[in-house]
KEFI-276851 format. One record per residue (C-alpha): x, y, z; residue in one letter; residue number from 1; chain. Coordinates in Angstrom, 1 decimal, decimal comma, padded with zeros to 4 digits, always signed. Each point is the difference from the previous one (the first is absolute). Last residue first. Example, Ala and Ser with C-alpha at 12.3 -4.5 7.8 and 13.67 -1.06 7.14 Angstrom:
2
      x      y      z type seq mol
 +013,7 -001,1 +007,1    S   2   A
 -001,4 -003,4 +000,7    A   1   A
//
This chain:
398
      x      y      z type seq mol
 +037,0 -017,3 +012,9    A 398   A
 +000,8 -000,6 -003,6    T 397   A
 -002,6 -000,1 -002,7    M 396   A
 +000,8 -001,0 -003,6    F 395   A
 -002,7 -002,6 -000,5    G 394   A
 -001,2 -001,3 -003,3    Q 393   A
 -002,4 +002,3 -001,8    F 392   A
 -003,8 +000,1 -000,6    L 391   A
 -001,8 -002,1 +002,6    G 390   A
 +000,7 +002,7 +002,5    S 389   A
 +001,0 -002,3 +002,8    K 388   A
 -000,8 -003,5 -001,3    Q 387   A
 -000,8 -001,3 +003,5    S 386   A
 -002,6 +002,7 +000,2    S 385   A
 -002,3 -001,9 -002,3    D 384   A
 -002,4 +002,6 -001,2    A 383   A
 -003,0 +001,1 +002,0    V 382   A
 -003,0 +000,7 -002,3    P 381   A
 -000,6 +003,7 -000,7    A 380   A
 -002,1 +002,3 +002,0    A 379   A
 -001,1 +002,9 -002,1    A 378   A
 +001,0 +003,5 +001,1    P 377   A
 -002,2 +002,1 +002,2    R 376   A
 -001,0 +003,6 -000,3    V 375   A
 -002,4 +001,6 +002,5    E 374   A
 +001,3 -000,3 +003,5    T 373   A
 +003,1 +002,3 -000,6    P 372   A
 -002,5 +002,7 -001,2    S 371   A
 +000,6 +001,5 -003,5    E 370   A
 -002,8 -001,8 -001,8    L 369   A
 -001,0 +002,1 -003,0    L 368   A
 +003,4 +000,1 -001,7    E 367   A
 +000,7 -003,7 +000,4    G 366   A
 -003,6 -000,6 -001,1    L 365   A
 +000,6 +002,0 -003,2    L 364   A
 +003,2 -001,9 -000,8    T 363   A
 -001,7 -003,3 +000,5    L 362   A
 -002,9 +001,0 -002,2    V 361   A
 +002,3 +001,3 -002,7    K 360   A
 +002,2 -003,1 +000,0    H 359   A
 -003,0 -002,3 -000,1    A 358   A
 -001,9 +001,7 -002,9    E 357   A
 -003,7 +000,8 +000,5    P 356   A
 -002,2 -000,9 -002,9    P 355   A
 -001,4 +002,6 +000,2    K 354   A
 +001,0 +003,6 +000,5    T 353   A
 +001,0 +001,4 +003,3    M 352   A
 -001,2 +003,2 +001,8    F 351   A
 +001,3 +001,0 +003,4    E 350   A
 -001,2 +001,4 +003,3    T 349   A
 -003,7 +000,1 -000,9    A 348   A
 -002,1 +002,6 +001,8    G 347   A
 -002,9 +000,4 -002,4    A 346   A
 +001,5 +003,2 -001,4    M 345   A
 +003,2 -002,0 -000,7    K 344   A
 -002,0 -002,7 -001,9    A 343   A
 -001,9 +002,7 -001,9    R 342   A
 +003,3 +001,6 -001,1    V 341   A
 +001,4 -003,3 -001,1    R 340   A
 -003,1 -000,9 -001,9    D 339   A
 +000,0 +003,4 -001,8    V 338   A
 +003,7 -000,5 -000,9    M 337   A
 -000,8 -003,2 -001,8    G 336   A
 +001,6 -003,4 +000,8    N 335   A
 -002,8 -002,5 -000,4    Q 334   A
 +000,2 -003,6 +001,0    G 333   A
 -000,4 +001,0 +003,6    T 332   A
 +001,4 -000,6 +003,5    L 331   A
 -000,3 +002,8 +002,6    I 330   A
 +002,5 -000,3 +002,9    V 329   A
 -001,2 +000,9 +003,5    I 328   A
 +002,6 +000,7 +002,7    P 327   A
 -001,6 +000,0 +003,5    I 326   A
 -000,4 +003,5 +001,4    D 325   A
 -003,7 +000,4 +000,3    K 324   A
 -000,7 -003,7 +000,1    F 323   A
 -000,7 -000,4 +003,7    L 322   A
 -001,8 +003,3 +000,2    T 321   A
 -002,5 -000,8 -002,7    T 320   A
 -000,6 +002,9 -002,4    K 319   A
 +003,0 -001,1 -002,1    R 318   A
 -001,7 -003,4 -000,4    L 317   A
 -003,1 +001,5 -001,5    F 316   A
 +002,0 +002,1 -002,5    S 315   A
 +002,0 -003,1 -001,1    C 314   A
 -003,3 -001,9 -000,4    L 313   A
 -001,5 +002,7 -002,2    E 312   A
 +003,1 +000,4 -002,1    Y 311   A
 +000,6 -003,7 -000,4    G 310   A
 -003,4 -000,6 -001,6    N 309   A
 -003,1 -001,8 +001,2    T 308   A
 -002,1 -003,1 -000,7    T 307   A
 +001,6 -001,2 -003,3    P 306   A
 +003,6 +001,1 +000,7    M 305   A
 +002,2 +002,7 -001,7    M 304   A
 +002,9 +001,6 +002,0    L 303   A
 +001,5 -003,0 +001,7    D 302   A
 +001,4 +000,7 +003,5    L 301   A
 +003,3 -001,1 +001,4    F 300   A
 +000,0 +000,7 +003,8    I 299   A
 +003,2 +000,2 +002,1    V 298   A
 +000,7 -000,9 +003,6    A 297   A
 -003,1 -002,1 +000,4    P 296   A
 -002,5 +000,2 +002,9    R 295   A
 -001,5 -003,5 +000,0    Q 294   A
 -003,4 +000,7 +001,7    Q 293   A
 -000,5 +003,5 -001,2    L 292   A
 +001,1 -001,1 -003,5    L 291   A
 -002,6 -002,8 +000,0    I 290   A
 -002,7 +002,4 +001,0    S 289   A
 +001,0 +002,6 -002,7    P 288   A
 +000,4 -002,7 -002,8    A 287   A
 -003,4 -001,6 +000,2    R 286   A
 -001,4 +002,2 -002,7    L 285   A
 +003,2 -000,4 -002,0    P 284   A
 -000,5 -003,8 -000,4    D 283   A
 +003,2 -001,5 -001,4    T 282   A
 +002,2 +000,6 +003,1    I 281   A
 +003,5 -001,4 -000,2    A 280   A
 +002,1 +000,3 +003,2    L 279   A
 +003,7 -000,4 -000,7    V 278   A
 +002,8 -000,7 +002,5    R 277   A
 +003,4 +001,4 -000,7    Y 276   A
 +003,4 -001,7 +000,3    G 275   A
 +001,5 +000,6 -003,4    A 274   A
 -001,1 -003,4 -001,3    P 273   A
 -003,5 +001,0 +001,1    E 272   A
 +000,0 +003,2 -002,1    L 271   A
 +000,1 -000,9 -003,7    M 270   A
 -002,0 -003,3 +000,1    R 269   A
 -002,5 +001,6 +002,4    S 268   A
 -000,3 +003,0 -002,2    L 267   A
 -000,9 -002,2 -003,0    A 266   A
 -002,5 -002,0 +002,0    Q 265   A
 -001,7 +003,3 +001,1    G 264   A
 -000,2 +001,1 -003,6    V 263   A
 -001,3 -003,4 -001,2    L 262   A
 -002,9 +000,1 +002,5    P 261   A
 -001,7 +002,7 -002,1    S 260   A
 -002,4 +002,2 +002,0    D 259   A
 +003,0 +001,8 +001,4    D 258   A
 +000,9 +001,2 +003,5    I 257   A
 +003,6 -001,0 +000,8    C 256   A
 +001,2 +000,2 +003,6    A 255   A
 +003,6 -000,1 +001,0    I 254   A
 +000,8 -001,4 +003,5    L 253   A
 +003,4 +000,6 +001,5    P 252   A
 +002,0 -003,0 +001,4    K 251   A
 -000,2 -000,5 +003,7    E 250   A
 +003,2 +000,8 +002,0    L 249   A
 +003,3 -001,8 +000,1    A 248   A
 +000,7 -003,3 -001,6    Q 247   A
 +002,3 +001,4 -002,7    P 246   A
 +002,1 +002,1 +002,4    P 245   A
 -000,7 +003,7 -000,1    I 244   A
 +003,0 +002,3 +000,3    T 243   A
 +000,6 +000,5 -003,7    L 242   A
 -003,7 +000,0 -000,6    D 241   A
 -000,2 +003,7 +000,5    A 240   A
 +002,3 +000,4 -003,0    T 239   A
 -003,1 -000,9 -002,1    S 238   A
 +000,6 -002,8 -002,4    L 237   A
 +002,2 +000,5 -003,0    D 236   A
 -001,4 +000,8 -003,4    P 235   A
 +000,0 -002,4 -002,9    I 234   A
 +002,0 +000,2 -003,2    E 233   A
 -001,4 -002,0 -002,9    R 232   A
 +001,0 -003,1 -001,9    F 231   A
 -001,6 -001,7 -003,0    E 230   A
 -001,4 -003,5 -000,5    V 229   A
 -001,8 -001,4 -003,1    Y 228   A
 +002,4 +001,5 -002,5    G 227   A
 +001,5 -003,3 -001,3    Q 226   A
 +003,4 +000,9 +001,5    E 225   A
 -001,6 +000,8 +003,4    V 224   A
 -001,9 -003,3 +000,0    F 223   A
 +003,2 -001,9 -000,8    H 222   A
 +002,0 +001,8 +002,8    A 221   A
 -002,7 -000,7 +002,6    L 220   A
 +001,1 -003,5 +001,1    S 219   A
 +003,7 +001,0 -000,1    Q 218   A
 -000,7 +003,1 +002,2    A 217   A
 -001,9 -002,1 +002,6    I 216   A
 +002,8 -002,5 +000,1    A 215   A
 +002,5 +002,8 +000,5    T 214   A
 -002,1 +001,3 +002,9    I 213   A
 +000,3 -003,3 +001,8    P 212   A
 -003,5 -001,4 +000,8    R 211   A
 -002,0 +000,3 +003,2    G 210   A
 -003,0 +001,3 -001,9    T 209   A
 -000,5 +003,3 +002,0    H 208   A
 +003,7 +000,5 +000,6    A 207   A
 +000,8 -000,4 -003,7    A 206   A
 -002,9 +002,2 -000,9    L 205   A
 +001,2 +002,6 +002,4    E 204   A
 +003,5 +000,2 -001,5    W 203   A
 -001,6 +000,1 -003,5    L 202   A
 -002,0 +003,0 +001,1    S 201   A
 -003,7 -000,3 +001,0    Q 200   A
 -003,0 +001,9 -001,2    E 199   A
 +000,3 -000,2 -003,8    G 198   A
 -002,8 -002,6 -000,2    R 197   A
 +002,2 -002,9 -000,8    L 196   A
 -000,8 -002,4 +002,8    L 195   A
 -003,6 -001,1 -000,4    D 194   A
 -000,1 +000,4 -003,8    T 193   A
 +003,2 -002,0 -000,3    L 192   A
 -001,1 -002,8 +002,3    T 191   A
 -003,4 -000,3 -001,7    Q 190   A
 +001,6 -000,2 -003,5    Y 189   A
 +002,5 -002,6 +001,2    T 188   A
 -002,8 -002,2 +001,4    E 187   A
 -002,2 +000,5 -003,1    P 186   A
 +002,9 -001,2 -002,1    T 185   A
 +001,7 +002,5 -002,3    V 184   A
 -000,3 +001,2 -003,6    H 183   A
 -003,8 +000,6 -000,2    P 182   A
 +000,1 +002,4 +003,0    R 181   A
 +002,8 +002,3 -001,2    L 180   A
 -002,1 +002,1 -002,3    H 179   A
 -002,6 +000,4 +002,7    Y 178   A
 +002,6 +001,0 +002,6    P 177   A
 +001,7 +002,7 -002,0    Q 176   A
 +001,7 +002,3 +002,5    V 175   A
 +001,0 -002,3 +002,8    L 174   A
 +002,0 +002,2 +002,5    V 173   A
 +003,5 -000,5 +001,3    P 172   A
 +001,0 +002,3 +002,9    A 171   A
 +003,4 +001,7 -000,1    L 170   A
 +002,4 -000,1 +003,0    N 169   A
 +001,7 -003,1 -001,5    P 168   A
 +001,5 +002,4 -002,6    S 167   A
 -000,2 -001,0 -003,6    Y 166   A
 +003,0 -000,2 -002,3    H 165   A
 +000,7 -003,6 +001,0    G 164   A
 -003,5 -001,2 -000,8    L 163   A
 +001,0 -003,0 -002,2    G 162   A
 +001,1 -002,0 +003,1    T 161   A
 +003,7 +000,0 -001,0    T 160   A
 +000,6 +003,6 +001,1    Q 159   A
 -001,3 -000,9 +003,5    W 158   A
 +002,6 -002,8 +000,3    T 157   A
 +002,8 +002,5 -000,7    Q 156   A
 -001,4 +002,4 +002,5    S 155   A
 -000,2 -002,9 +002,6    F 154   A
 +003,7 -000,6 -000,4    G 153   A
 +000,6 +003,8 +000,2    Q 152   A
 -001,9 +000,0 +003,3    V 151   A
 +002,0 -002,8 +001,5    A 150   A
 +003,4 +001,4 -001,2    Q 149   A
 -001,0 +003,5 +001,2    L 148   A
 -000,9 -001,3 +003,4    A 147   A
 +003,3 -002,0 +000,1    T 146   A
 +002,0 +003,1 -000,7    E 145   A
 -002,0 +002,3 +002,3    I 144   A
 +000,5 -002,3 +003,0    Q 143   A
 -003,2 +000,2 +002,1    F 142   A
 -000,4 +000,9 +003,6    L 141   A
 -002,8 -001,2 +002,3    A 140   A
 -002,5 +001,2 +002,6    L 139   A
 +002,0 +003,1 +000,9    K 138   A
 +000,7 +001,6 +003,3    T 137   A
 +000,8 +003,7 -000,1    S 136   A
 +001,8 +001,8 -002,9    A 135   A
 +003,5 +001,2 +000,0    E 134   A
 +000,1 +003,6 -001,0    G 133   A
 -001,5 +001,5 -003,2    C 132   A
 +001,0 +000,6 -003,6    A 131   A
 -002,4 +001,1 -002,6    Q 130   A
 +001,0 -001,1 -003,5    W 129   A
 -001,8 +001,2 -003,2    E 128   A
 -000,3 -001,8 -003,3    S 127   A
 -001,2 +001,1 -003,4    A 126   A
 -000,8 -002,3 -003,0    L 125   A
 -000,9 +001,9 -003,1    P 124   A
 -003,6 -000,1 -001,3    A 123   A
 -000,5 -001,5 -003,5    E 122   A
 -001,1 -003,6 +000,9    E 121   A
 -000,7 -001,8 -003,3    D 120   A
 +003,0 -002,3 +000,5    P 119   A
 -001,2 -001,1 +003,4    R 118   A
 +003,0 -000,9 +002,2    G 117   A
 -000,5 +002,8 +002,6    A 116   A
 -003,7 -001,0 +000,5    A 115   A
 +001,0 -003,7 +000,5    H 114   A
 +002,8 +000,8 +002,3    L 113   A
 -002,2 +002,2 +002,2    A 112   A
 -002,8 -002,6 +000,1    D 111   A
 +002,4 -002,8 +000,7    F 110   A
 +001,6 +001,9 +002,9    L 109   A
 -003,5 +000,8 +001,4    V 108   A
 -001,1 -003,6 -000,3    E 107   A
 +003,1 -001,4 +001,6    Q 106   A
 +000,0 +002,4 +002,9    V 105   A
 -003,7 -000,6 +000,7    Q 104   A
 +000,5 -003,8 -000,1    T 103   A
 +002,7 +000,0 +002,6    Y 102   A
 -001,8 +002,6 +002,2    V 101   A
 -003,2 -002,1 +000,1    V 100   A
 +002,0 -003,2 +000,5    S  99   A
 +002,1 +001,7 +002,7    R  98   A
 -003,2 +000,9 +001,9    A  97   A
 -001,3 -003,5 -000,1    Q  96   A
 +003,3 -001,5 +000,9    N  95   A
 +000,3 +002,3 +003,0    V  94   A
 -003,4 -001,2 +001,3    T  93   A
 -003,1 +002,1 +000,3    L  92   A
 -001,9 +001,7 +002,8    R  91   A
 +002,8 -000,6 +002,5    G  90   A
 +000,3 +003,6 +001,0    Q  89   A
 +003,6 +000,3 -001,4    Q  88   A
 -001,0 -001,8 -003,2    V  87   A
 -003,0 +002,3 -000,6    G  86   A
 +002,1 +003,0 +000,9    A  85   A
 +002,4 -000,9 -002,8    L  84   A
 -002,8 -000,7 -002,4    L  83   A
 -001,8 +003,3 +000,7    L  82   A
 +003,3 +002,0 -000,2    A  81   A
 +000,7 -001,6 -003,4    Y  80   A
 -003,4 +001,0 -001,4    E  79   A
 +000,4 +003,6 +001,3    K  78   A
 +003,4 +000,5 -001,6    P  77   A
 +002,6 +000,9 +002,7    M  76   A
 +000,7 +003,7 +000,7    S  75   A
 -002,4 -000,1 +003,0    G  74   A
 -002,4 -002,9 -000,4    S  73   A
 -002,2 +000,5 +003,0    A  72   A
 -002,1 -003,1 +000,7    V  71   A
 -003,7 +000,7 +000,4    K  70   A
 -001,1 -002,7 -002,4    L  69   A
 +001,2 -002,8 +002,2    D  68   A
 -000,2 -003,0 -002,3    L  67   A
 -002,5 -002,8 +000,2    K  66   A
 +001,5 -002,9 -001,9    A  65   A
 -002,5 -002,4 -001,5    S  64   A
 +001,0 +000,3 -003,6    P  63   A
 +003,8 -000,2 +000,7    C  62   A
 +001,8 -001,1 -003,2    F  61   A
 -002,3 +000,4 -002,9    Q  60   A
 -002,6 +002,4 +001,5    Q  59   A
 +002,8 +002,3 +001,2    L  58   A
 +001,7 -000,2 -003,4    L  57   A
 -003,2 +000,9 -001,8    R  56   A
 -000,9 +002,8 +002,3    Q  55   A
 +003,5 +001,6 -000,4    W  54   A
 +000,1 -000,5 -003,7    R  53   A
 -003,4 +001,7 -000,6    R  52   A
 +001,0 +002,8 +002,4    V  51   A
 +003,2 +000,9 -001,8    R  50   A
 -001,5 -000,6 -003,5    H  49   A
 +002,8 +002,2 -001,5    I  48   A
 +001,0 +002,2 +003,0    K  47   A
 +003,2 -001,9 +000,2    T  46   A
 +001,8 -002,0 +002,8    Q  45   A
 +003,2 -001,7 +001,0    A  44   A
 +001,3 -001,4 +003,3    Y  43   A
 +003,1 -001,3 +001,8    W  42   A
 +002,5 +000,1 -002,8    L  41   A
 +003,7 -000,3 +000,7    R  40   A
 +002,7 +002,6 -000,3    G  39   A
 +000,5 +000,6 +003,7    S  38   A
 -003,8 +000,5 +000,3    M  37   A
 -001,9 +000,7 -003,2    L  36   A
 -003,6 +001,1 -000,8    Y  35   A
 -001,0 +000,0 -003,6    F  34   A
 -002,7 +002,3 -001,3    Y  33   A
 -001,6 -000,2 -003,5    W  32   A
 -001,5 +003,1 -001,7    R  31   A
 -002,3 +000,5 -003,0    R  30   A
 -000,8 +003,5 -001,3    E  29   A
 +002,6 -000,1 -002,8    G  28   A
 +002,4 -002,8 +000,9    L  27   A
 +001,3 +000,5 +003,5    Q  26   A
 +002,4 -002,1 +002,2    F  25   A
 +000,3 +000,7 +003,7    T  24   A
 +002,7 -001,3 +002,3    L  23   A
 -000,6 +000,3 +003,7    R  22   A
 +002,6 -000,2 +002,7    G  21   A
 +003,0 -002,0 +001,2    T  20   A
 +002,9 -000,5 -002,3    A  19   A
 +002,3 -003,0 -000,1    E  18   A
 +002,0 +001,8 -002,7    H  17   A
 +000,0 -003,2 -002,0    H  16   A
 -003,7 -000,3 +000,3    R  15   A
 -000,6 +003,6 -000,9    H  14   A
 +001,9 -000,6 -003,2    T  13   A
 -001,9 -003,3 -000,6    L  12   A
 -003,3 +001,9 +000,0    L  11   A
 +001,2 +002,7 -002,3    T  10   A
 +001,4 -002,6 -002,5    D   9   A
 -003,3 -001,9 +000,0    I   8   A
 -002,0 +003,2 -000,8    L   7   A
 +002,6 +001,1 -002,6    S   6   A
 -000,1 -003,4 -001,7    S   5   A
 -003,8 +000,2 -000,5    F   4   A
 +000,1 +003,7 -001,0    R   3   A
 +002,6 -000,9 -002,7    S   2   A
 +003,6 +001,3 +000,3    M   1   A
//
């Protein structure tokens, strides 16, 4: 039996036994968790882009909801506990919460089936069942058979887009923009360069543009085939963001000190879609006073500038109490060991070669900013909630 068929068969077996508990599927290091009550699904989750998905669905279905972040989840998934408490406290409607859960279940189920069905997947499919007693109040229950039917229907459509073997968790990036430019209209070129920076997954691009993900995939398939677009894996957001609603707290400020305005503009294009604010400083002599006023969370500092160099400025900042512990990342076109040693001696936290790459910058910021107040996801346009998830037709039963 194939992995794909085995996954479906295992789900249906627990449906027929009217089981209550958690069913875990594993492929290599990837895991998907399905929560059942009397043989019906009430939630599903995976660590793959767990926080990105949570923030996206909150923004899509209840962007103004102010959830109680102190809710104890017990044995229940934290996200589900927040939604359930939000309904009970009148902070969001039942339909809003169900829409989040509804879409979450569909996406996780599709993700598991897509991974299990890949012909190049070598890892065996393992499953584990953990029984538990009758659960407490649930927002909604989903019939496994109809859930599978809906997701398999979407899977068939996904295979016709031309990107069927790619996961929607991957981020498209434009790799040959100058070669592409003569072959498309200026408007298309601008749209592609704005959106395809390897910073947003296909799921996120669909939410950002308000278009169905299948339409996004169909639009990109030609460019992928021609070699203009590639896909890359992107890291999840900080787990601290799991309990932070999209509208909460001010976004962190990232300073960039570089005499070339192009570097600051490049960082802005990388970081602003991920929720950061960018302060570009092109006059290094004015940098200390500006930094004292703005107080950024992280400082990117160019190594070679006309009036000073990054080593001297970094050393000066480290002698200032306010900047003693703020992460400072040296940017340079050189990558020699001597430069790295000098940067560390000057007090730099990290060393990064230019031009900076979006996925490396975002990963580094995720590591440097560990506080719950310091990593914010991008706010996506609110989708039409009347269409539920916008991906599948409904299979929800109250």
